[in-house]
TORKOLBA-463393 format. One record per residue (C-alpha): residue number from 1; residue in one letter; z, y, x. Coordinates in pm, 1 decimal, m for minus. Example, Ala and Ser with C-alpha at 12.3 -4.5 7.8 and 13.67 -1.06 7.14 Angstrom:
// TORKOLBA-463393
<site i="1" aa="A" w="780.0" v="m450.0" u="1230.0"/>
<site i="2" aa="S" w="714.0" v="m106.0" u="1367.0"/>
END
This chain:
// TORKOLBA-463393
<site i="1" aa="M" w="6445.3" v="m960.3" u="m5743.0"/>
<site i="2" aa="A" w="6500.1" v="m556.6" u="m5694.7"/>
<site i="3" aa="Q" w="6774.0" v="m615.2" u="m5482.4"/>
<site i="4" aa="I" w="6564.0" v="m872.7" u="m5235.6"/>
<site i="5" aa="K" w="6277.5" v="m614.1" u="m5215.1"/>
<site i="6" aa="F" w="6535.8" v="m338.3" u="m5121.2"/>
<site i="7" aa="Q" w="6692.9" v="m549.2" u="m4858.9"/>
<site i="8" aa="N" w="6326.1" v="m641.9" u="m4700.4"/>
<site i="9" aa="T" w="6195.5" v="m265.0" u="m4726.5"/>
<site i="10" aa="I" w="6557.8" v="m193.6" u="m4503.4"/>
<site i="11" aa="N" w="6467.3" v="m501.3" u="m4235.6"/>
<site i="12" aa="I" w="6133.7" v="m334.0" u="m4178.7"/>
<site i="13" aa="T" w="6279.2" v="m14.5" u="m4176.8"/>
<site i="14" aa="Y" w="6548.9" v="m109.8" u="m3947.9"/>
<site i="15" aa="H" w="6248.5" v="m323.6" u="m3703.1"/>
<site i="16" aa="R" w="6015.0" v="m37.0" u="m3696.6"/>
<site i="17" aa="L" w="6305.3" v="192.7" u="m3564.3"/>
<site i="18" aa="M" w="6437.4" v="m29.8" u="m3326.6"/>
<site i="19" aa="K" w="6080.2" v="m64.5" u="m3185.7"/>
<site i="20" aa="R" w="6053.0" v="307.1" u="m3158.4"/>
<site i="21" aa="Y" w="6385.0" v="288.1" u="m3025.1"/>
<site i="22" aa="I" w="6286.8" v="56.3" u="m2719.2"/>
<site i="23" aa="L" w="5987.2" v="274.6" u="m2664.4"/>
<site i="24" aa="Y" w="6125.6" v="578.1" u="m2619.2"/>
<site i="25" aa="I" w="6386.2" v="399.8" u="m2354.8"/>
<site i="26" aa="F" w="6129.8" v="250.6" u="m2223.9"/>
<site i="27" aa="S" w="5897.7" v="615.1" u="m2166.3"/>
<site i="28" aa="A" w="6207.9" v="742.9" u="m2042.1"/>
<site i="29" aa="I" w="6289.2" v="508.1" u="m1802.0"/>
<site i="30" aa="I" w="5887.6" v="532.9" u="m1640.0"/>
<site i="31" aa="A" w="5932.3" v="927.0" u="m1659.7"/>
<site i="32" aa="V" w="6269.8" v="907.6" u="m1454.2"/>
<site i="33" aa="G" w="6110.5" v="681.0" u="m1210.9"/>
<site i="34" aa="A" w="5811.2" v="881.4" u="m1185.4"/>
<site i="35" aa="I" w="5983.9" v="1186.6" u="m1111.4"/>
<site i="36" aa="T" w="6206.1" v="1028.3" u="m865.6"/>
<site i="37" aa="I" w="5883.2" v="875.2" u="m669.7"/>
<site i="38" aa="I" w="5757.5" v="1245.1" u="m700.7"/>
<site i="39" aa="C" w="6104.7" v="1391.0" u="m545.3"/>
<site i="40" aa="L" w="6124.1" v="1188.6" u="m280.7"/>
<site i="41" aa="S" w="5765.9" v="1182.1" u="m135.6"/>
<site i="42" aa="N" w="5593.1" v="1500.5" u="m282.0"/>
<site i="43" aa="N" w="5418.7" v="1540.1" u="40.2"/>
<site i="44" aa="D" w="5289.6" v="1223.6" u="21.2"/>
<site i="45" aa="T" w="5158.1" v="1229.4" u="m342.8"/>
<site i="46" aa="A" w="4980.2" v="1573.2" u="m219.7"/>
<site i="47" aa="K" w="4793.3" v="1405.8" u="67.8"/>
<site i="48" aa="V" w="4681.0" v="1151.3" u="m211.3"/>
<site i="49" aa="E" w="4557.8" v="1389.7" u="m465.0"/>
<site i="50" aa="E" w="4407.4" v="1559.1" u="m141.7"/>
<site i="51" aa="Q" w="4179.4" v="1229.1" u="m90.7"/>
<site i="52" aa="R" w="4140.2" v="1108.1" u="m427.9"/>
<site i="53" aa="P" w="3743.8" v="1068.6" u="m454.7"/>
<site i="54" aa="Q" w="3581.2" v="1300.7" u="m716.0"/>
<site i="55" aa="V" w="3307.0" v="1079.3" u="m817.1"/>
<site i="56" aa="L" w="3301.4" v="708.1" u="m978.5"/>
<site i="57" aa="S" w="3116.0" v="550.9" u="m695.2"/>
<site i="58" aa="M" w="3114.5" v="587.9" u="m280.9"/>
<site i="59" aa="T" w="2774.3" v="618.2" u="m87.5"/>
<site i="60" aa="A" w="2748.1" v="511.9" u="273.7"/>
<site i="61" aa="S" w="2511.3" v="582.5" u="547.8"/>
<site i="62" aa="V" w="2316.4" v="283.7" u="645.9"/>
<site i="63" aa="D" w="2272.2" v="161.9" u="1015.3"/>
<site i="64" aa="I" w="1971.0" v="260.9" u="1201.5"/>
<site i="65" aa="P" w="1810.7" v="m39.0" u="1344.8"/>
<site i="66" aa="D" w="1798.1" v="m32.4" u="1785.0"/>
<site i="67" aa="E" w="1427.1" v="m89.0" u="1764.5"/>
<site i="68" aa="M" w="1162.4" v="m247.9" u="1538.5"/>
<site i="69" aa="T" w="792.0" v="m331.0" u="1597.1"/>
<site i="70" aa="F" w="483.8" v="m156.4" u="1372.2"/>
<site i="71" aa="A" w="152.9" v="m295.4" u="1363.1"/>
<site i="72" aa="G" w="206.9" v="m472.0" u="1711.5"/>
<site i="73" aa="E" w="365.7" v="m110.0" u="1895.4"/>
<site i="74" aa="K" w="741.4" v="m75.3" u="1969.7"/>
<site i="75" aa="I" w="973.9" v="178.2" u="1891.8"/>
<site i="76" aa="V" w="1306.8" v="229.9" u="2008.4"/>
<site i="77" aa="F" w="1526.6" v="472.4" u="1807.8"/>
<site i="78" aa="D" w="1713.7" v="578.9" u="2089.8"/>
<site i="79" aa="R" w="1600.3" v="911.5" u="2170.4"/>
<site i="80" aa="Y" w="1779.9" v="1154.5" u="1933.8"/>
<site i="81" aa="D" w="1438.0" v="1273.6" u="1714.1"/>
<site i="82" aa="F" w="1332.6" v="910.4" u="1662.5"/>
<site i="83" aa="R" w="1657.5" v="811.5" u="1540.6"/>
<site i="84" aa="E" w="1731.2" v="1047.1" u="1294.7"/>
<site i="85" aa="R" w="1400.2" v="1069.0" u="1156.9"/>
<site i="86" aa="M" w="1431.2" v="697.6" u="1086.3"/>
<site i="87" aa="D" w="1840.0" v="798.4" u="941.8"/>
<site i="88" aa="R" w="1655.7" v="1079.0" u="680.2"/>
<site i="89" aa="E" w="1402.2" v="794.2" u="555.5"/>
<site i="90" aa="L" w="1539.0" v="491.0" u="571.2"/>
<site i="91" aa="N" w="1847.1" v="676.4" u="343.1"/>
<site i="92" aa="S" w="1609.7" v="808.6" u="156.3"/>
<site i="93" aa="F" w="1453.1" v="528.9" u="22.8"/>
<site i="94" aa="T" w="1778.4" v="307.5" u="2.7"/>
<site i="95" aa="Y" w="1907.6" v="545.0" u="m263.0"/>
<site i="96" aa="F" w="1606.1" v="639.6" u="m439.4"/>
<site i="97" aa="H" w="1652.5" v="326.0" u="m659.0"/>
<site i="98" aa="S" w="1434.6" v="344.6" u="m904.8"/>
<site i="99" aa="T" w="1107.0" v="429.2" u="m698.2"/>
<site i="100" aa="T" w="1225.7" v="150.0" u="m417.9"/>
<site i="101" aa="L" w="1261.4" v="m119.9" u="m681.7"/>
<site i="102" aa="L" w="902.1" v="2.1" u="m848.8"/>
<site i="103" aa="L" w="763.5" v="m82.5" u="m530.0"/>
<site i="104" aa="F" w="892.4" v="m388.6" u="m484.3"/>
<site i="105" aa="K" w="726.5" v="m490.2" u="m820.6"/>
<site i="106" aa="R" w="420.3" v="m358.0" u="m751.5"/>
<site i="107" aa="A" w="371.3" v="m510.6" u="m460.8"/>
<site i="108" aa="N" w="405.3" v="m858.8" u="m568.7"/>
<site i="109" aa="R" w="85.2" v="m788.8" u="m751.4"/>
<site i="110" aa="I" w="m83.6" v="m561.3" u="m484.0"/>
<site i="111" aa="F" w="m23.6" v="m729.5" u="m137.5"/>
<site i="112" aa="P" w="m168.8" v="m1039.6" u="m261.5"/>
<site i="113" aa="M" w="m496.6" v="m850.0" u="m315.0"/>
<site i="114" aa="I" w="m524.6" v="m620.6" u="6.6"/>
<site i="115" aa="E" w="m369.3" v="m840.9" u="261.7"/>
<site i="116" aa="P" w="m647.3" v="m1073.2" u="270.1"/>
<site i="117" aa="I" w="m898.3" v="m757.6" u="315.4"/>
<site i="118" aa="L" w="m701.2" v="m596.3" u="587.8"/>
<site i="119" aa="K" w="m726.2" v="m952.9" u="771.2"/>
<site i="120" aa="Q" w="m1060.5" v="m977.2" u="728.8"/>
<site i="121" aa="Q" w="m1121.1" v="m609.7" u="858.3"/>
<site i="122" aa="G" w="m926.9" v="m706.0" u="1201.5"/>
<site i="123" aa="V" w="m632.9" v="m449.9" u="1083.3"/>
<site i="124" aa="P" w="m278.9" v="m538.9" u="1156.3"/>
<site i="125" aa="D" w="m142.9" v="m637.9" u="789.4"/>
<site i="126" aa="D" w="176.9" v="m372.6" u="843.6"/>
<site i="127" aa="I" w="m76.2" v="m102.1" u="746.7"/>
<site i="128" aa="K" w="9.4" v="m212.5" u="414.5"/>
<site i="129" aa="Y" w="298.8" v="m5.0" u="387.7"/>
<site i="130" aa="L" w="56.9" v="303.1" u="460.2"/>
<site i="131" aa="A" w="m126.3" v="258.7" u="62.4"/>
<site i="132" aa="V" w="260.1" v="228.6" u="m22.1"/>
<site i="133" aa="I" w="343.2" v="567.5" u="78.5"/>
<site i="134" aa="E" w="27.2" v="703.3" u="14.7"/>
<site i="135" aa="S" w="m9.0" v="601.0" u="m368.2"/>
<site i="136" aa="S" w="375.3" v="404.5" u="m411.8"/>
<site i="137" aa="L" w="118.3" v="91.4" u="m473.6"/>
<site i="138" aa="D" w="m30.7" v="302.2" u="m807.3"/>
<site i="139" aa="H" w="m418.5" v="248.3" u="m759.8"/>
<site i="140" aa="R" w="m442.6" v="540.9" u="m1052.2"/>
<site i="141" aa="A" w="m251.9" v="799.8" u="m852.2"/>
<site i="142" aa="V" w="m416.2" v="1125.6" u="m840.0"/>
<site i="143" aa="S" w="m264.5" v="1434.4" u="m585.4"/>
<site i="144" aa="P" w="m230.2" v="1802.1" u="m628.0"/>
<site i="145" aa="A" w="m496.8" v="1808.8" u="m402.5"/>
<site i="146" aa="R" w="m733.6" v="1559.3" u="m573.5"/>
<site i="147" aa="A" w="m719.6" v="1236.8" u="m351.0"/>
<site i="148" aa="A" w="m723.2" v="949.7" u="m567.9"/>
<site i="149" aa="G" w="m624.6" v="580.9" u="m550.6"/>
<site i="150" aa="L" w="m455.9" v="349.0" u="m404.0"/>
<site i="151" aa="W" w="m533.8" v="514.1" u="m45.5"/>
<site i="152" aa="Q" w="m553.9" v="814.3" u="m166.0"/>
<site i="153" aa="F" w="m911.9" v="947.2" u="m81.8"/>
<site i="154" aa="I" w="m1016.2" v="1309.7" u="m115.4"/>
<site i="155" aa="P" w="m1370.6" v="1326.3" u="m269.2"/>
<site i="156" aa="G" w="m1574.5" v="1405.8" u="71.9"/>
<site i="157" aa="T" w="m1367.3" v="1166.1" u="243.4"/>
<site i="158" aa="A" w="m1443.5" v="925.3" u="m1.8"/>
<site i="159" aa="Q" w="m1800.1" v="972.0" u="m7.2"/>
<site i="160" aa="G" w="m1786.9" v="991.0" u="379.4"/>
<site i="161" aa="S" w="m1635.5" v="647.6" u="396.5"/>
<site i="162" aa="E" w="m1926.9" v="487.3" u="173.5"/>
<site i="163" aa="L" w="m1718.2" v="525.0" u="m198.2"/>
<site i="164" aa="E" w="m1900.1" v="607.6" u="m483.3"/>
<site i="165" aa="V" w="m1784.7" v="932.3" u="m640.2"/>
<site i="166" aa="S" w="m1972.6" v="1055.9" u="m977.4"/>
<site i="167" aa="S" w="m1871.3" v="1127.8" u="m1318.2"/>
<site i="168" aa="E" w="m1896.1" v="775.5" u="m1404.1"/>
<site i="169" aa="V" w="m1813.9" v="574.8" u="m1126.7"/>
<site i="170" aa="D" w="m1534.4" v="647.5" u="m867.3"/>
<site i="171" aa="E" w="m1443.4" v="402.3" u="m622.5"/>
<site i="172" aa="R" w="m1176.4" v="540.9" u="m471.7"/>
<site i="173" aa="Y" w="m984.2" v="366.6" u="m783.7"/>
<site i="174" aa="H" w="m1127.3" v="31.1" u="m698.3"/>
<site i="175" aa="I" w="m881.9" v="m166.5" u="m511.3"/>
<site i="176" aa="G" w="m1118.3" v="m348.8" u="m290.2"/>
<site i="177" aa="K" w="m1371.9" v="m136.3" u="m218.0"/>
<site i="178" aa="S" w="m1091.9" v="172.3" u="m95.0"/>
<site i="179" aa="T" w="m879.4" v="m79.5" u="104.0"/>
<site i="180" aa="V" w="m1198.6" v="m177.1" u="300.7"/>
<site i="181" aa="A" w="m1249.6" v="203.0" u="311.2"/>
<site i="182" aa="A" w="m960.1" v="276.8" u="442.7"/>
<site i="183" aa="C" w="m990.7" v="m7.2" u="702.9"/>
<site i="184" aa="R" w="m1275.5" v="156.5" u="828.3"/>
<site i="185" aa="Y" w="m1114.1" v="489.3" u="892.6"/>
<site i="186" aa="L" w="m852.7" v="343.2" u="1022.2"/>
<site i="187" aa="K" w="m1031.9" v="120.0" u="1286.9"/>
<site i="188" aa="D" w="m1238.7" v="425.8" u="1390.5"/>
<site i="189" aa="A" w="m935.7" v="601.2" u="1474.8"/>
<site i="190" aa="Y" w="m775.7" v="329.7" u="1640.3"/>
<site i="191" aa="R" w="m1108.5" v="350.0" u="1837.3"/>
<site i="192" aa="K" w="m1031.8" v="737.6" u="1937.7"/>
<site i="193" aa="Y" w="m715.2" v="711.7" u="2023.1"/>
<site i="194" aa="G" w="m585.8" v="360.5" u="2142.9"/>
<site i="195" aa="S" w="m251.7" v="312.7" u="1894.5"/>
<site i="196" aa="W" w="m226.2" v="230.8" u="1509.8"/>
<site i="197" aa="S" w="54.3" v="541.6" u="1519.5"/>
<site i="198" aa="A" w="m189.7" v="801.7" u="1608.6"/>
<site i="199" aa="A" w="m427.6" v="650.5" u="1369.8"/>
<site i="200" aa="A" w="m184.7" v="637.3" u="1109.1"/>
<site i="201" aa="L" w="m112.8" v="986.5" u="1146.8"/>
<site i="202" aa="S" w="m497.6" v="1115.4" u="1167.5"/>
<site i="203" aa="Y" w="m492.9" v="904.2" u="794.8"/>
<site i="204" aa="N" w="m221.2" v="1201.2" u="698.4"/>
<site i="205" aa="G" w="m321.2" v="1507.4" u="913.2"/>
<site i="206" aa="G" w="m693.5" v="1447.6" u="972.7"/>
<site i="207" aa="Q" w="m857.6" v="1324.8" u="1309.5"/>
<site i="208" aa="G" w="m981.7" v="1661.3" u="1371.9"/>
<site i="209" aa="R" w="m601.0" v="1804.9" u="1362.6"/>
<site i="210" aa="I" w="m474.9" v="1534.7" u="1556.8"/>
<site i="211" aa="T" w="m758.1" v="1532.3" u="1845.3"/>
<site i="212" aa="N" w="m642.9" v="1893.7" u="1902.6"/>
<site i="213" aa="E" w="m286.3" v="1928.9" u="1901.3"/>
<site i="214" aa="F" w="m349.4" v="1620.0" u="2170.5"/>
<site i="215" aa="S" w="m547.4" v="1863.9" u="2387.9"/>
<site i="216" aa="N" w="m299.6" v="2187.0" u="2311.7"/>
<site i="217" aa="Q" w="40.0" v="1967.0" u="2321.5"/>
<site i="218" aa="Q" w="m100.3" v="1826.0" u="2650.8"/>
<site i="219" aa="T" w="2.3" v="1461.0" u="2533.5"/>
<site i="220" aa="D" w="m142.3" v="1153.3" u="2453.8"/>
<site i="221" aa="K" w="134.2" v="999.8" u="2246.4"/>
<site i="222" aa="A" w="126.7" v="1101.5" u="1907.8"/>
<site i="223" aa="L" w="514.9" v="1038.6" u="1805.0"/>
<site i="224" aa="D" w="570.2" v="1322.2" u="2089.4"/>
<site i="225" aa="L" w="320.2" v="1561.5" u="1839.4"/>
<site i="226" aa="W" w="477.0" v="1858.7" u="1688.7"/>
<site i="227" aa="L" w="326.6" v="1878.9" u="1318.1"/>
<site i="228" aa="V" w="380.0" v="1971.8" u="985.1"/>
<site i="229" aa="D" w="661.8" v="1826.3" u="810.1"/>
<site i="230" aa="E" w="481.8" v="1577.0" u="605.3"/>
<site i="231" aa="T" w="252.1" v="1465.4" u="860.4"/>
<site i="232" aa="T" w="592.5" v="1405.8" u="1104.7"/>
<site i="233" aa="R" w="788.6" v="1224.4" u="860.8"/>
<site i="234" aa="Y" w="441.2" v="1012.4" u="750.2"/>
<site i="235" aa="Y" w="514.5" v="744.9" u="1013.5"/>
<site i="236" aa="F" w="871.4" v="709.7" u="961.9"/>
<site i="237" aa="R" w="835.2" v="658.6" u="591.8"/>
<site i="238" aa="M" w="636.7" v="346.3" u="683.3"/>
<site i="239" aa="L" w="882.1" v="209.8" u="904.1"/>
<site i="240" aa="A" w="1169.9" v="289.6" u="647.8"/>
<site i="241" aa="I" w="986.1" v="91.3" u="429.5"/>
<site i="242" aa="K" w="903.4" v="m184.2" u="630.4"/>
<site i="243" aa="T" w="1280.8" v="m190.0" u="724.8"/>
<site i="244" aa="I" w="1371.0" v="m217.8" u="345.9"/>
<site i="245" aa="F" w="1079.1" v="m480.4" u="233.3"/>
<site i="246" aa="E" w="1173.3" v="m683.3" u="488.7"/>
<site i="247" aa="N" w="1555.0" v="m728.0" u="409.4"/>
<site i="248" aa="P" w="1582.3" v="m579.8" u="66.8"/>
<site i="249" aa="S" w="1910.3" v="m715.3" u="m17.5"/>
<site i="250" aa="R" w="2067.8" v="m569.4" u="322.7"/>
<site i="251" aa="Y" w="1993.3" v="m238.6" u="151.1"/>
<site i="252" aa="G" w="2147.1" v="m320.4" u="m158.2"/>
<site i="253" aa="F" w="1784.1" v="m449.1" u="m336.5"/>
<site i="254" aa="V" w="1844.5" v="m730.8" u="m557.3"/>
<site i="255" aa="L" w="1570.0" v="m854.0" u="m789.7"/>
<site i="256" aa="R" w="1508.0" v="m1174.4" u="m956.5"/>
<site i="257" aa="D" w="1161.6" v="m1361.5" u="m971.5"/>
<site i="258" aa="D" w="1081.7" v="m1300.7" u="m1351.7"/>
<site i="259" aa="Q" w="1151.6" v="m900.2" u="m1248.9"/>
<site i="260" aa="L" w="849.2" v="m861.9" u="m1027.8"/>
<site i="261" aa="Y" w="497.3" v="m792.3" u="m1177.8"/>
<site i="262" aa="K" w="291.8" v="m1094.7" u="m1181.9"/>
<site i="263" aa="P" w="m35.7" v="m1133.9" u="m988.0"/>
<site i="264" aa="M" w="m328.3" v="m1121.5" u="m1234.9"/>
<site i="265" aa="D" w="m617.1" v="m1394.2" u="m1256.3"/>
<site i="266" aa="F" w="m961.8" v="m1239.6" u="m1311.4"/>
<site i="267" aa="K" w="m1291.1" v="m1348.4" u="m1408.4"/>
<site i="268" aa="E" w="m1569.1" v="m1163.6" u="m1239.3"/>
<site i="269" aa="V" w="m1839.4" v="m1014.3" u="m1430.5"/>
<site i="270" aa="N" w="m2176.9" v="m863.2" u="m1214.4"/>
<site i="271" aa="V" w="m2335.4" v="m605.8" u="m1375.2"/>
<site i="272" aa="S" w="m2671.6" v="m450.4" u="m1274.0"/>
<site i="273" aa="S" w="m2771.0" v="m303.8" u="m1590.9"/>
<site i="274" aa="A" w="m2656.1" v="m26.2" u="m1807.9"/>
<site i="275" aa="I" w="m2324.4" v="m57.4" u="m2050.4"/>
<site i="276" aa="P" w="m2421.2" v="202.1" u="m2330.9"/>
<site i="277" aa="S" w="m2005.8" v="134.2" u="m2441.0"/>
<site i="278" aa="L" w="m1742.3" v="m14.3" u="m2257.3"/>
<site i="279" aa="V" w="m1553.0" v="m5.6" u="m2590.6"/>
<site i="280" aa="S" w="m1749.7" v="m304.4" u="m2697.8"/>
<site i="281" aa="F" w="m1838.6" v="m449.0" u="m2353.6"/>
<site i="282" aa="A" w="m1424.9" v="m524.9" u="m2358.6"/>
<site i="283" aa="K" w="m1450.0" v="m642.8" u="m2676.6"/>
<site i="284" aa="D" w="m1703.3" v="m885.4" u="m2624.8"/>
<site i="285" aa="N" w="m1505.4" v="m1019.1" u="m2285.1"/>
<site i="286" aa="G" w="m1196.8" v="m1076.0" u="m2543.7"/>
<site i="287" aa="I" w="m960.4" v="m753.9" u="m2385.7"/>
<site i="288" aa="T" w="m890.7" v="m422.5" u="m2512.1"/>
<site i="289" aa="Y" w="m1038.0" v="m99.1" u="m2361.7"/>
<site i="290" aa="A" w="m715.9" v="m22.0" u="m2234.8"/>
<site i="291" aa="Q" w="m685.0" v="m310.1" u="m2041.9"/>
<site i="292" aa="L" w="m1016.6" v="m314.7" u="m1917.3"/>
<site i="293" aa="K" w="m952.3" v="69.3" u="m1778.3"/>
<site i="294" aa="D" w="m665.5" v="m18.3" u="m1636.5"/>
<site i="295" aa="F" w="m806.1" v="m314.5" u="m1413.9"/>
<site i="296" aa="N" w="m1129.2" v="m129.0" u="m1331.6"/>
<site i="297" aa="S" w="m985.1" v="204.5" u="m1316.3"/>
<site i="298" aa="W" w="m1297.7" v="318.2" u="m1104.2"/>
<site i="299" aa="L" w="m1497.5" v="317.3" u="m1444.8"/>
<site i="300" aa="R" w="m1443.9" v="666.6" u="m1560.8"/>
<site i="301" aa="D" w="m1630.1" v="692.7" u="m1874.7"/>
<site i="302" aa="T" w="m1693.3" v="553.6" u="m2183.9"/>
<site i="303" aa="K" w="m2027.5" v="429.1" u="m2042.9"/>
<site i="304" aa="L" w="m2201.8" v="274.0" u="m1738.6"/>
<site i="305" aa="T" w="m2537.5" v="437.8" u="m1701.4"/>
<site i="306" aa="N" w="m2642.0" v="281.2" u="m1363.7"/>
<site i="307" aa="K" w="m2992.9" v="420.6" u="m1351.9"/>
<site i="308" aa="S" w="m2996.4" v="250.3" u="m997.9"/>
<site i="309" aa="G" w="m2938.2" v="m87.3" u="m1082.2"/>
<site i="310" aa="K" w="m2673.6" v="m115.0" u="m858.3"/>
<site i="311" aa="T" w="m2476.2" v="m405.3" u="m908.8"/>
<site i="312" aa="Y" w="m2090.3" v="m358.6" u="m1025.5"/>
<site i="313" aa="T" w="m1849.0" v="m664.3" u="m1010.6"/>
<site i="314" aa="I" w="m1609.1" v="m559.1" u="m1306.7"/>
<site i="315" aa="L" w="m1276.7" v="m774.6" u="m1338.1"/>
<site i="316" aa="I" w="m1173.7" v="m955.9" u="m1665.5"/>
<site i="317" aa="P" w="m801.7" v="m1051.6" u="m1689.6"/>
<site i="318" aa="T" w="m772.7" v="m1429.1" u="m1802.3"/>
<site i="319" aa="K" w="m537.2" v="m1450.8" u="m2104.7"/>
<site i="320" aa="E" w="m270.7" v="m1674.4" u="m1946.2"/>
<site i="321" aa="S" w="m231.1" v="m1364.0" u="m1725.8"/>
<site i="322" aa="L" w="m211.5" v="m1108.7" u="m1970.9"/>
<site i="323" aa="Y" w="155.5" v="m1219.2" u="m2131.0"/>
<site i="324" aa="Y" w="527.4" v="m1308.6" u="m1988.4"/>
<site i="325" aa="R" w="609.8" v="m1610.7" u="m2150.2"/>
<site i="326" aa="K" w="963.1" v="m1724.0" u="m2145.2"/>
<site i="327" aa="G" w="1031.9" v="m2002.5" u="m1905.4"/>
<site i="328" aa="E" w="721.1" v="m1910.9" u="m1689.7"/>
<site i="329" aa="K" w="793.0" v="m1883.4" u="m1347.3"/>
<site i="330" aa="T" w="647.6" v="m1607.5" u="m1186.5"/>
<site i="331" aa="K" w="478.3" v="m1654.2" u="m841.3"/>
<site i="332" aa="V" w="631.6" v="m1433.0" u="m575.5"/>
<site i="333" aa="H" w="457.8" v="m1283.9" u="m236.5"/>
<site i="334" aa="D" w="760.2" v="m1304.4" u="m58.0"/>
<site i="335" aa="E" w="1048.4" v="m1530.4" u="m89.9"/>
<site i="336" aa="R" w="1259.0" v="m1213.6" u="112.8"/>
<site i="337" aa="W" w="1235.8" v="m1012.9" u="m216.6"/>
<site i="338" aa="T" w="1411.0" v="m1221.6" u="m460.1"/>
<site i="339" aa="T" w="1774.4" v="m1374.4" u="m503.4"/>
<site i="340" aa="K" w="1783.1" v="m1729.3" u="m664.6"/>
<site i="341" aa="Q" w="2015.8" v="m1792.4" u="m917.2"/>
END
């Protein structure tokens, strides 16, 4: 019995040694082959090594369209400054992946809310991209200059646009009312300048500045003006994001229906009296205080005094809207945004 075990041990040891021997021989062959290749093509190897990428993925500059139309106005990208400005913004949005993806997701909820208002106000549908540039479609956004809301009104401009701004109510955060106010401002600028491009630039730079620059630079074409970099980029950022939104897969954005933020359904509650506690009001309407503030961000306090007796409309999301349910199909606002799987 001991002899058999000894023989088995010898066999196992033999096979292990043979495997190592074969491995050594195989390694030696590979090494000799590699050395031979290096000796024969040392120059070619050096060239390959020089051209070897230092990153795991490659980045390609996107093509710029020959021309496009925005708010009914055609722009051709053959002049050097137009082409290079568009190139900068289109590549920026294309490779700013997380932010641009978020814009698609938010747009699926926000665009259905603002597009009917733009149409009713007689403003081109493309103006919705101004809101994208202003706030990234975040109706609670606040800038360092204290501009707030979807359309980024500063307090003075908001009050001049018939938006209430107080410690308890700030209608800059009201999606519907701020959209109407933005339309009012832009239509006034359009009547003054005769183009939506000039109106858009004035939304960023101010009508006073744009009017002065038209006079000082002796031109009546808004895109020919020499302006501060932020205002100069402004219009081309809108052109770029419209281009991507109309053909997302071309620029590498692939989303499924269920990855977009679902549109919300609301019950409207009209209030003409004081609300001593918005926490209690939310609870009485079947939602949390956080949900009340999320969809009515224009309510800036924990109460609504309403001494004037003004009528306010408060949005209460339906219970069905508050949840994503497995198997439920998300309503897609623009079929171009998603891929079918």
